[in-house]
N, C-alpha and C positions, 0 to 999 in steps of 0.2 A: 357334786350337787346337781340338781335338776337344771335344765335349760329353760329360760323364760324368754318369750317373745314379747317385747314391750312396745306399745303404740301410743304416741302422744307425749312429746318431750317438752312441754311448755313449762310455765312457772311452777306447776305442781308435779307434773309427770317426770320432768328432768331429774329433780332431786330424789324422787321415789325410785327411779331406775338406778340412779347412782348408788343409793343405799343397798339395793339388792346386789349390785356388782361388788360392792365393798366387802360383803360378807362371804363372797365366793360363788354366788350364782353366775352362770354364764348368761348374760343378758344381751340378746340380739335386738337391737333397737331400730325403730323406723319412725320417721317423721317427715312431713313435706318440707320442713325448714332445714336447709343445709347448715345453718348456724347452730341449730339445736342438735343436729347429728354430730357436728364437730365437738360440741361441748360434751355430749354423751360419750364420745370416744375418749376424751380427756378424763372422764369420770370412770373409765374402765369397761364401758359397754362396747359391743361390737356393732358398728354402724352398718345398716343394710340399705341396699338400693331399692328394695321393694318389700311389700308386705309378704309376698310369697317366699322371698329369701329369708325373712325374719323367722317364719314359722317352721322352717326346715329343721326337723329333729326336736322341736320344742315340746316340752311336757306341759307347760303352763303358758297361757296367753293372758296378758294384762293390758287393758286399754284405758286411756285417760284422755277422752276426746271432748270437744266443745259442745256437741249437740247430739240429739237423738238421730238425726239424719246421718251424721257421720258414723255413729255406731252401727246403724242398720246397713249402711253402705259397706262398712268393713266386714261385717259378718254375713249379711244376707244379700249383698249386691250380686251383680252378674258374675263377678270373680270373687265372691264372698268366701271368707275363710272357712265357714262351716262345711263347705264342700271339699275342703282340702285337708282338714285336720284329721288325724287318726282317731279312732274310737277311744274314749276315756280321757282325752285331753281335757284339762281343766281351764275354763274361761273365767276370768275375774274382770268384770267391767267396773271401773272406778269412776266413770263419767257420771255427771248429774243429768239425768234424762227423765222422761215421764215414766211412771210405773207401767203404763201400757206398753211402751217401747221395750222396757226391760223384760216384761213377761213374754213379749213376742220373740225376743232373742233367746230367752231361756227355753221356751217351748220348742223353737226350731233346733236349738242345740241338742235337746233331749231326743228329738226325732233322728238326729245324726249320731246318736250314741255318745254324745259329749256331756260333760258336766259343766254347769254354769251357775255363777252367783252374780247378783248386782251388789256392788260394794262402794257406794259413793263415800266421800271423805269430808271431814271437817277439821279445821285447825289452821288453815292458811299456809302460806309459803314457809314460814318459820318452822312450823311443825313438820312440813314435808322434808325440809332440810335436816331437821333433828331426828327424824324417824319416830315422831310422837303423834302422828295423826290419829283421829278417831274414825274407825270404819263402821258403817251402818249397813249390814248385809241382809240380803234377801235370797232365799233359796233353800234347798233341802239340807238337812243336818250333815249328811255324808259329804256333800260338796263343800259345805262350810268348814268342816273339820279338815278336809284336804287342803283348804286355802289358808289355814291358820299359820303355817310356817312362814310363807312369804309375807303375809299380812303383818305378822309380829315383827318383821324386820322394818317395815315401813310405818308401823303405828304402835301405840302403847295401849289403845282402848279399842276393843273389837267386840261388836254386838251382832247377834243374829236377831233381826227385828221380826222375822216371819218368813213366809213363803216368797217365791219370786216376785219382785216388785216392791216388797215391803221396805227394803233398804232405801229405795227412792222416795217412798212416802215419808219415812223418817227424816231423810235429808231435806226435803222441801219444807217440812214442818220446822226443822231446825233453822233453816235459812230465812224462813218467814219471820221467826222470832228474832234472829240476828239483825235483820233489816229494821225491825221495830225498835229494838233497844239501841242500835247504832244511831238512828235518827233522834231518838229521845235523848241519848247522851249528848249528841252535838247541840241540840236545842238547849238543854240545861246548862252546858258549859258556856254557851254563848250568852245566855241570860246573866250568868254570874260575871262574866267578863264585862258585859255592857254596864253592869252595876258596880264595876270597879274592883272585882276580885281578880286575883292571879289565878290563871287556869290550872296551874300545877297544884297550888294550895287547895283550890276547890276540888280537884280530882282526888287529892289525898284524903280530904274530908269525906267525900262521897264514897270512896272505896271502903272506909271504915264505918259507913252508915248504911241505912236501908236502901239507898239508891245504887248500891254496888251491883255491877253486872260485868259480863265478859268484855264487852266493848270498852268500858271504862278502865277495867283492871289490866287487860292484856293487849289492847289495840287502840289506845286512846286517840281519838280523831283530832284533838287540838294540838297544833304544832308547838313544840317546846316542852311538852309535858312528859314525854317518854322517848327513850332512845330505841333505835333499831326497829321502829314501826314505820309504815308508809308516811304518816303525818310528819315524821322527822326528815323525810327525804322528798319533800314536794309531792307526796302521794304517788310516787313512782312505784311500779311493781305491785305485788300483792294480788288481791282478788278484785278484778276490775268492776266498774259500774256496769259495763255491758253484761258481764256474767251474773251480777246480782239481778239485773233486770230479767235475764233469761230465767233464773231460778224463781223470781217472784211471778213471772208469767206462768211457770209450771204450777206454782202454788195456787194461783187464781183459777187456772184450768181445773185443777183437782178439786178446789172448793165448789166450782160450778157443777161438777159431776156428782158430788155428794151432798149438794144443797147445804153446804156449811156456811156459816156466817163469819166473814173475815173482814170487818170494817177497818181494823187497825192495819192489816196487811194491805188492803186496797189503798189506804192513805199512804203507806210507806212506798208502795209501787208508784203512785202518782208523784210523790216527791222525788224519787229516783229518776222517773221519766223526765221531770222538769230539769233536774240537775244534768241528766245525760242528753239533753237536747243537742249539745254540740259534740262532735266526734272527739274533740280533745278531752272533754270531760269523761266520755264513755271509756276512755282508755286509762283513766286514773283509777287508783284504788277506791273501793266503795266508801272508805272512811272520809273521802273528800266531800261527802255530803255536808260536812262541817262548813264548807265554803258557801252553801246556800243561806246559812244563818249569819254569816259575818258581814258587818257593815263595811261599805267602801271607806277607804282611808279618809279621815277628816269629816265623815258624816256624823251628824248629831241626831238623825231621825231614823 
């Protein structure tokens, strides 16, 4: 099978790389975290000491990085990979970045005779581990078709949204809506609890009613309502408040460039900013927004 160079082995990238190795791909992995590299090795990947070592002989490069600056540094920096990769290498960037940055990388890749798509993901860490992520891709159809095989190992739903950058637009729209229905779900659950309802019973009712949504049904923010989600583990792991704030910032930037009206998104961003005022909260899963609505113990107001 083909050799894949994989960059970014965090909560999402680590399981994605592991799934590729599991089905027989040679996965040369690189991350700045020694702990992440050790885990990747246990998962069947080949740990590398540098980006340059990882791409030696690679047919495909996959990146899952935390910011547009990190993506641009990897591909376009002084020692950027675009200058080193042989012609026709396929680049799949799964990071969530601005559409403008994605287009910049795609255009530069084309100038070097490389193929590239932006392919941000949805589904969270559980889907990354299970290989059931949703990929929202931007790029030409030929590059998209070439990327299908590895994407199908990591995900169960793969969409081509349009040209380069379109995957990023789809992703920020999705996460804008995710932030809105997560805050609404937390608010509604807390109202019910404050009025004496059991949060699990209320969740069961709303899941079978018109208030059902993904946050309620798959990622319930109220502790004790659902197993194996961050709210059952003190909001540890998962998709952090810091990353949600990054995505909401991208959404608001995109809205300003298109003169789009996003009052609900702006409110959600403000709520997450208030919740993420402390560094401790910023590292919690974004479903911890529930804590903003919960009364202190013993409070009647």
